[in-house]
C-alpha positions in Angstrom: 10.2 -5.5 -2.4 8.6 -2.4 -1.0 6.9 -4.3 1.8 10.2 -5.9 2.7 12.0 -2.6 2.9 9.2 -1.2 5.0 9.4 -4.1 7.4 13.2 -3.9 7.6 12.9 -0.1 8.4 10.4 -0.8 11.1 12.6 -3.5 12.6 15.4 -1.0 12.8 13.1 1.5 14.5 11.9 -1.3 16.9 15.5 -2.1 17.8 16.3 1.5 18.5 13.3 2.0 20.7 14.1 -1.3 22.5 17.7 -0.3 23.0 17.2 3.2 24.2 13.9 3.0 26.0 12.7 -0.4 26.9 16.0 -1.9 28.1 16.7 1.1 30.5 13.1 0.7 31.7 13.7 -2.9 32.6 17.0 -2.1 34.3 15.4 0.7 36.3 12.5 -1.6 37.3 14.8 -4.1 39.0 16.9 -1.5 40.9 16.7 -1.5 44.7 14.5 1.2 46.1 11.9 1.2 43.4 8.4 1.1 44.9 5.7 -1.3 43.6 3.8 1.7 42.3 6.8 3.0 40.4 7.2 -0.5 38.9 3.6 -0.5 37.7 4.1 2.9 36.1 7.2 1.8 34.3 5.5 -1.4 33.1 2.5 0.7 31.9 4.7 3.1 30.0 6.6 0.3 28.4 3.5 -1.5 27.3 2.1 1.8 25.9 5.2 2.4 23.8 5.1 -1.1 22.4 1.4 -0.9 21.6 1.9 2.5 19.9 4.8 1.0 17.8 2.8 -2.0 16.7 -0.2 0.2 15.9 2.0 2.5 13.8 3.3 -0.6 12.0 -0.2 -1.9 11.2 -1.6 1.4 10.1 1.5 2.2 8.1 1.2 -1.1 6.3 -2.5 -0.6 5.6 -2.1 3.0 4.4 1.1 2.7 2.5 0.5 -0.6 0.7 -3.3 -0.6 0.6 -3.4 -4.2 1.9 -7.1 -3.9 2.2 -7.6 -4.2 -1.5 -6.7 -7.9 -1.3 -9.4 -8.5 1.2 -12.1 -6.1 0.1 -11.8 -5.7 -3.7 -13.9 -3.0 -5.4 -16.9 -3.9 -7.4 -16.2 -3.6 -11.1 -18.5 -3.7 -14.0 -18.5 -6.7 -16.3 -16.0 -6.4 -19.1 -17.3 -5.8 -22.6 -15.9 -7.8 -25.5 -13.7 -5.9 -27.9 -15.2 -5.0 -31.2 -12.8 -5.7 -34.1 -13.4 -3.4 -37.0 -12.4 -4.2 -40.6 -10.0 -1.4 -41.5 -10.7 -1.7 -45.3 -14.4 -1.6 -44.8 -14.1 1.4 -42.4 -11.9 3.2 -44.9 -14.5 2.6 -47.7 -17.3 4.0 -45.6 -15.3 7.1 -44.8 -14.2 7.8 -48.4 -16.2 10.6 -50.0 -16.4 10.8 -53.8 -17.7 13.6 -55.9 -20.8 12.7 -57.9 -19.3 13.9 -61.2 -16.0 12.2 -60.7 -15.6 9.1 -62.9 -13.2 6.3 -62.6 -10.1 6.9 -64.7 -9.9 4.8 -67.9 -7.8 1.6 -67.6 -4.4 1.9 -69.2 
């Protein structure tokens, strides 16, 4: 769910950047009076912005959701079997009786 929300948020950011930066750049590129050098500069800036956005997406995914743990899992020690202790036996071992104490007589 978190990855989906992150991707939706990034899609909204991508739409905003496209609407307010990339589309005006494309319109300005096709206007009359724009020299070929200015067109190359506009194209270079647009590509740079797109590359930066995609890089931020990738790094954000890697850092936020630690996707690398699926590809490079950490080395873990072999698991040890659980020791099950008999509670009555353990209670008997821990019980301390006085030496001069005798068992009470049966009723």
